[in-house]
C-alpha positions as CSV (number, residue, x, y, z in Angstrom):
1,M,8.8,-3.2,-20.9
2,I,6.1,-2.3,-18.3
3,G,6.1,-2.6,-14.5
4,I,3.4,-4.5,-12.7
5,D,2.7,-4.8,-8.9
6,V,0.0,-7.4,-8.0
7,G,-1.3,-6.6,-4.6
8,G,-4.1,-8.3,-2.7
9,A,-6.5,-5.4,-3.3
10,N,-5.0,-3.4,-6.1
11,L,-3.3,-4.0,-9.4
12,K,-0.8,-1.3,-10.3
13,V,0.8,-0.9,-13.7
14,V,3.4,1.6,-14.9
15,D,3.9,2.0,-18.6
16,R,4.9,4.9,-20.9
17,T,1.7,6.7,-20.3
18,G,2.0,6.7,-16.5
19,A,0.7,4.8,-13.5
20,H,-2.6,2.9,-13.6
21,I,-4.3,1.6,-10.5
22,H,-7.1,-1.0,-10.7
23,Y,-9.1,-2.3,-7.7
24,C,-8.6,-6.0,-8.0
25,P,-9.4,-7.9,-4.8
26,L,-7.9,-11.3,-5.3
27,W,-10.0,-12.8,-2.5
28,T,-13.1,-12.5,-4.7
29,E,-11.6,-14.2,-7.8
30,A,-10.9,-10.8,-9.5
31,P,-10.2,-11.0,-13.3
32,L,-6.5,-10.3,-13.0
33,A,-5.6,-11.8,-16.4
34,D,-8.4,-9.8,-18.1
35,L,-7.2,-6.5,-16.5
36,L,-3.6,-7.1,-17.7
37,A,-4.6,-8.1,-21.3
38,P,-5.0,-4.5,-22.6
39,Y,-1.4,-3.7,-21.6
40,A,0.1,-6.4,-23.7
41,K,1.5,-5.1,-26.9
42,D,3.7,-6.6,-29.6
43,G,7.2,-7.2,-28.4
44,E,6.5,-5.7,-24.9
45,N,7.5,-7.6,-21.8
46,A,6.8,-7.1,-18.1
47,A,8.8,-6.9,-14.9
48,V,6.6,-7.9,-12.0
49,V,6.4,-7.8,-8.2
50,M,3.6,-9.1,-5.9
51,S,2.1,-9.2,-2.5
52,G,-1.3,-10.6,-3.4
53,E,-0.2,-14.2,-2.7
54,L,-1.4,-13.7,0.9
55,A,-5.0,-13.3,-0.1
56,D,-7.2,-15.7,1.8
57,S,-8.7,-17.2,-1.3
58,F,-5.4,-19.2,-1.6
59,S,-4.6,-22.1,0.7
60,S,-0.9,-21.1,0.9
61,K,1.4,-18.4,-0.4
62,N,2.8,-20.8,-3.0
63,E,-0.6,-21.4,-4.4
64,G,-1.1,-17.6,-4.6
65,I,2.3,-17.2,-6.3
66,R,1.4,-19.8,-8.9
67,F,-1.9,-18.1,-9.6
68,I,-0.4,-14.7,-10.1
69,V,2.5,-15.9,-12.2
70,E,0.1,-17.9,-14.5
71,A,-2.3,-14.9,-14.8
72,V,0.5,-12.6,-15.8
73,Q,2.0,-15.1,-18.2
74,E,-1.3,-15.2,-20.1
75,S,-0.5,-11.7,-21.4
76,F,3.3,-11.7,-20.9
77,P,4.7,-15.2,-21.5
78,D,8.3,-14.0,-20.9
79,A,7.5,-11.9,-17.8
80,L,10.2,-11.7,-15.1
81,F,9.4,-11.7,-11.4
82,Y,11.4,-10.0,-8.8
83,G,12.0,-11.9,-5.5
84,T,13.1,-11.2,-2.0
85,D,16.5,-12.5,-2.9
86,G,17.0,-9.4,-5.1
87,A,16.9,-11.4,-8.3
88,F,14.5,-11.9,-11.2
89,H,12.9,-15.3,-11.9
90,D,10.9,-16.6,-14.8
91,G,8.5,-18.9,-12.9
92,P,6.8,-19.4,-9.5
93,V,9.3,-19.7,-6.7
94,S,8.8,-19.0,-3.0
95,E,11.1,-16.0,-3.1
96,L,8.4,-14.0,-5.0
97,A,6.2,-13.7,-2.0
98,A,5.8,-10.0,-0.9
99,A,8.9,-8.7,-2.6
100,N,7.4,-5.5,-3.9
101,W,8.9,-3.4,-1.1
102,L,12.4,-4.8,-1.8
103,A,12.1,-3.7,-5.4
104,S,11.4,-0.2,-4.2
105,A,14.5,-0.3,-2.0
106,D,16.7,-1.7,-4.7
107,Y,15.8,1.2,-7.0
108,L,16.0,3.9,-4.4
109,R,19.1,2.9,-2.4
110,G,21.6,4.4,-4.8
111,R,19.7,7.7,-5.1
112,Y,18.9,8.2,-1.4
113,P,21.6,6.6,0.8
114,E,21.3,6.8,4.6
115,T,17.5,7.3,4.1
116,V,14.4,5.5,5.4
117,L,11.7,4.8,2.8
118,L,8.1,5.2,4.1
119,D,5.6,3.8,1.5
120,V,2.1,4.2,2.8
121,G,-0.4,2.5,0.5
122,S,-4.0,1.6,0.7
123,T,-3.5,-1.3,3.2
124,T,0.0,-1.2,4.7
125,A,3.0,1.1,5.5
126,D,6.4,-0.2,4.5
127,I,9.3,1.2,6.5
128,V,12.6,0.4,4.8
129,P,16.2,1.5,5.8
130,L,17.9,1.9,2.5
131,N,21.4,1.7,4.0
132,R,20.7,-1.9,5.0
133,F,19.9,-3.4,1.7
134,D,22.1,-6.5,2.1
135,D,20.3,-7.3,5.4
136,L,16.9,-6.8,3.8
137,R,17.3,-9.6,1.3
138,G,15.3,-12.7,2.3
139,L,13.0,-10.9,4.8
140,T,9.4,-12.2,4.8
141,D,6.4,-10.2,5.9
142,L,6.5,-12.1,9.2
143,L,10.0,-11.0,9.8
144,R,9.3,-7.4,8.7
145,L,6.4,-7.3,11.1
146,Q,8.6,-8.5,13.9
147,Q,11.4,-6.0,13.1
148,G,9.0,-3.0,12.7
149,Y,9.5,-2.7,8.9
150,L,5.9,-3.4,8.2
151,V,3.0,-1.6,9.9
152,Y,-0.3,-3.1,8.9
153,T,-2.3,0.1,8.5
154,G,-3.0,2.1,5.3
155,M,-4.7,5.1,3.8
156,L,-7.9,3.3,2.6
157,R,-8.7,-0.2,3.8
158,T,-7.9,-0.3,7.5
159,N,-10.8,-0.9,9.8
160,V,-11.0,2.1,12.1
161,A,-11.6,-0.2,15.1
162,T,-8.0,-1.4,14.7
163,L,-6.9,2.2,15.2
164,V,-8.9,3.3,18.2
165,R,-10.7,1.4,21.0
166,A,-12.6,4.4,22.1
167,V,-13.2,8.0,20.9
168,E,-14.5,11.2,22.5
169,V,-18.0,12.0,21.4
170,G,-19.7,15.0,23.0
171,G,-17.2,15.1,25.8
172,I,-17.8,11.4,26.7
173,F,-15.2,8.6,26.3
174,T,-17.0,6.2,24.0
175,P,-15.9,2.6,23.1
176,V,-16.2,1.8,19.4
177,S,-17.9,-1.1,17.7
178,T,-15.5,-3.7,16.2
179,E,-17.9,-4.3,13.2
180,Y,-16.4,-3.2,9.9
181,F,-18.5,-0.1,9.7
182,A,-15.9,2.4,8.5
183,C,-12.4,2.3,7.2
184,S,-9.4,4.7,7.2
185,G,-10.4,5.9,3.7
186,D,-13.6,7.3,5.3
187,A,-11.6,9.2,7.9
188,H,-9.1,10.6,5.3
189,L,-11.9,11.6,3.0
190,V,-13.8,13.4,5.7
191,L,-10.6,15.3,6.7
192,G,-9.9,16.2,3.1
193,Q,-6.7,14.3,3.1
194,I,-7.7,12.3,0.0
195,A,-10.0,13.1,-2.9
196,P,-12.9,10.7,-3.9
197,E,-10.9,9.6,-6.9
198,D,-8.1,8.5,-4.5
199,Y,-10.5,6.1,-2.7
200,T,-9.7,3.1,-4.9
201,A,-11.2,0.5,-2.7
202,A,-14.6,-0.9,-1.9
203,T,-16.5,1.0,0.8
204,P,-17.4,-1.0,4.0
205,D,-21.1,-0.8,3.3
206,G,-20.9,-0.8,-0.5
207,G,-22.2,2.8,-0.5
208,P,-20.9,5.8,-2.5
209,V,-17.5,7.5,-2.1
210,T,-18.8,10.9,-0.8
211,V,-18.0,12.9,2.3
212,E,-21.6,12.5,3.5
213,A,-21.6,8.7,3.0
214,A,-18.2,8.5,4.8
215,M,-19.6,10.5,7.7
216,R,-22.5,8.1,8.0
217,R,-20.1,5.2,8.1
218,L,-18.0,6.8,10.8
219,A,-21.1,7.6,12.9
220,R,-21.9,3.9,12.9
221,V,-18.6,3.1,14.6
222,V,-20.1,4.5,17.8
223,C,-23.5,2.8,16.9
224,A,-25.1,6.1,15.9
225,D,-26.6,7.9,12.9
226,L,-25.1,11.0,11.4
227,K,-28.1,13.1,12.5
228,E,-27.9,11.6,16.0
229,I,-24.4,12.9,16.7
230,G,-23.8,15.6,14.0
231,E,-21.1,16.4,11.6
232,E,-18.8,18.1,14.2
233,A,-18.7,14.9,16.2
234,V,-18.0,12.8,13.2
235,Q,-15.2,15.2,12.2
236,G,-13.8,14.6,15.7
237,I,-14.0,10.8,15.2
238,A,-12.1,11.1,11.9
239,T,-9.4,13.3,13.6
240,Q,-8.9,10.8,16.4
241,C,-8.6,7.9,14.0
242,W,-6.0,9.8,12.0
243,T,-4.1,10.9,15.0
244,A,-3.8,7.3,16.2
245,Q,-2.8,6.0,12.8
246,A,-0.2,8.7,12.2
247,G,1.2,8.0,15.6
248,M,1.7,4.3,14.8
249,I,3.5,5.0,11.6
250,V,5.6,7.9,12.8
251,R,6.8,5.9,15.9
252,A,7.9,3.0,13.6
253,V,9.8,5.4,11.3
254,S,11.5,7.0,14.3
255,T,12.5,3.6,15.7
256,C,13.9,2.6,12.3
257,M,15.9,5.8,11.9
258,G,17.4,5.2,15.4
259,T,18.4,1.6,14.8
260,S,19.6,2.1,11.2
261,G,21.4,5.4,11.6
262,C,19.5,6.9,8.7
263,N,19.1,10.7,8.8
264,A,16.4,11.4,6.3
265,V,13.0,10.1,5.1
266,I,11.5,9.7,1.7
267,C,7.8,9.0,1.2
268,G,5.9,7.1,-1.4
269,G,2.4,5.7,-1.9
270,I,-1.0,7.4,-1.7
271,G,0.1,8.9,1.7
272,S,3.4,10.4,0.4
273,S,2.5,14.1,0.5
274,L,0.8,13.8,3.8
275,F,3.6,12.1,5.6
276,A,6.4,14.0,3.8
277,G,4.9,17.1,5.3
278,M,4.7,15.6,8.8
279,L,8.2,14.2,8.7
280,S,10.0,16.9,6.8
281,G,10.7,14.3,4.2
282,V,11.0,14.1,0.4
283,D,7.7,13.5,-1.4
284,L,8.5,11.0,-4.1
285,N,5.3,11.8,-6.0
286,R,6.9,15.2,-6.7
287,E,10.2,13.6,-7.6
288,L,8.6,11.0,-9.8
289,R,5.8,13.1,-11.3
290,G,3.0,11.1,-9.7
291,L,4.4,7.6,-10.2
292,A,5.1,7.1,-6.5
293,D,1.4,6.0,-6.0
294,A,2.6,2.9,-7.8
295,L,6.1,2.9,-6.5
296,P,6.9,-0.9,-6.6
297,A,5.6,-1.2,-10.2
298,Y,7.8,1.8,-11.2
299,A,10.7,0.5,-9.2
300,V,10.8,-3.0,-10.6
301,L,10.7,-1.5,-14.1
302,E,13.6,0.7,-13.3
303,V,15.6,-2.1,-11.7
304,A,15.0,-4.3,-14.7
305,G,16.3,-1.5,-17.0
306,R,19.3,-0.9,-14.7
307,D,20.2,-4.6,-14.8
308,G,19.9,-4.7,-18.6
309,I,16.7,-6.9,-18.6
310,R,14.3,-6.6,-21.5
């Protein structure tokens, strides 16, 4: 059996050879079924979670769920899909919407009791009190946003204009443009917090994934060219964006720890090592040998195995 996590922007697959991440933007009619076909082998099944049903190419979550289920079933006819009710299903039901975080919690809760899971991916940060699993069942993304368990900011795809309204440039407080000129991935790349191969998303301008190109994109946020303000100023913009983003996430984690009574943090996703260091937490990528970049895909596979599903 393999584990599959179908997000709106990325398809993540965990099999015997490790974790595989494919940029697969569902809002552009990405070839999901074609990307999955090479993983189908004789007698192999799939355990699946999703969050891509919210992509705006679908008129409703249920339409998105049906599309994802049917695409997976082209390669894995007997695939089983994990839902927010904590159970597996063999067809499209509303409980499948955005259940990937719950699969992670289901897998980790026995190993890390009294712990908050922070999973920072390309687009969002999931904050999950593992000692509250029974209360987590049935939560939608709307409810998680309202309860502080979902912070809609991530390591790659976040418009920097959602992080800061203004930045300091040359000692002057400067409002930023709200055009989609640069993303969080550009800031993290410039700061050396991710490598180019970690930048598994489209760049805002369709340009290359290089530090120089990322600097050009960040300069545009204040309606400037890189030569106009210089690399030091752009480094400052990147730092200010990161400081704002880290503050959003750390505050949410601290609030969750206070309300849940959890006394430790474990970190997954592309931001695992960065935030584990900040929060004195456990880096799941070390614990899981790099598989935490695709944590829900790995987790749903482990939960299926634990529950005797093949």
